[in-house]
N, C-alpha and C positions, 0 to 999 in steps of 0.2 A: 538411404542414410547409413552412415558408418556406425552410429551408436543409437539405434532406434529406441532404446529404453532410457535414454538420458532426457529428462524433462528440459524443454526449451522455454526460456523466459525472454519476453520482448518488452522493451521500454522505449518509448519515443518521448523525449522531453518536449513538452508543449503539445503532446498528442491528444490531450483531453478534448480539444476542439473538434477532432474527427474520430472519436472513439468508436462510434457505430461503424464507420468505414473500416477501421482496424479489425474489429471483431469479425466482420464479414470476410475480409481478405485473409485473416490469419486463422480462422476457425479450422481446426484439423491440422494446422501446421505448428502451432505453439501450445504449450500447456498453461503458461502463466503470462498474464498481461500486467505490466507495471503501470500504475496510474500516477500522474504527477499531482502536485499539491493544488492545482488550479480547479480540480473537480471534486465535488463531494462524493464520498464513496457510495452512499446510498443510490446516487444517480448512476454511477458506474456499474453497481450491482444489477440494476434494472436492465442496463444495456447488454450485459453478458449472460443474463438469466437464460438457462436452457442450452447454452452453447457448450458447456463443459470446460470453459476457460476459467481458471482460478485467478483472482485478483491479487495484486501485490501493491502495497503502498499504505498510505500516502500522506503521512504526517508532514506538515510544512517544515522544512529545514530551518526556517527563520524562527519558529517556536523553539526548536531544539537549541539554536544558537543564542537566543535572547530571552527565552522564557524562564520562569521560576520553576521549582520542582512541581508545584501544584499545576501549573499550566502545561508542563510536559506530560505529566501523568494523565491529566484530563484530556489532552489531545489524543493520547493512545487509546483511552477508554472510549472516546467519541468515535474514533475511527473503527474500532472493533464493533461497537454497537451499530454503526451505520451499515455494516455488511451482514448483520444478523447475529452477531455474537461471537464468542471465542471459537476458534477452529474453523472459521469460514473463509479465511484468506491468509495471505502471508504478510505479516506486519513489516513495514519498512517506511522509509522516508519517501517524500514525493520526488526528491532528487538529491541524494548524497548529503554527507555531513559537511557543513560549511566550515571553512578555516576559522579558527578561533572559538569553536564550539566548546564550552566547558565539558571536561570529561565526566563530571558528576551528572550533567544532564543526559549524557549518553547512558550512564548507569541507570538513571531514573527511567529512561525510555525502555531499556532492556528489561529491567525488573518488572515494570508495569505490564509489558507485553507478555512476559512469562507467567505472571501471577493473576492477572485480571480475570475475574469470573463475573459475567453479566448477571444482573438481578433478574 
């Protein structure tokens, strides 16, 4: 590899249905595995446990597009809690920002991801 110290992120939209196969095939090849919004993060965390792969994701973009401030912030907190608390994964959406997403909802998402501390 030309850049062995550069972390590699892999994301397969719709890949939650074959997550276990991805972990087996990609273990040692990628550092981060993106999880789409179709799988609960606590289930994904169980699948990657012990592999050294870090999870990324997976707030549903629909919530960001159509949710209230409370719903967006709650989705961020739930996702963080499902992987064991702050600092245990990379917060992201399950698949990109939808066209028409209110900018203030993106702000709520980022603020909550940066400031949330689990109880």
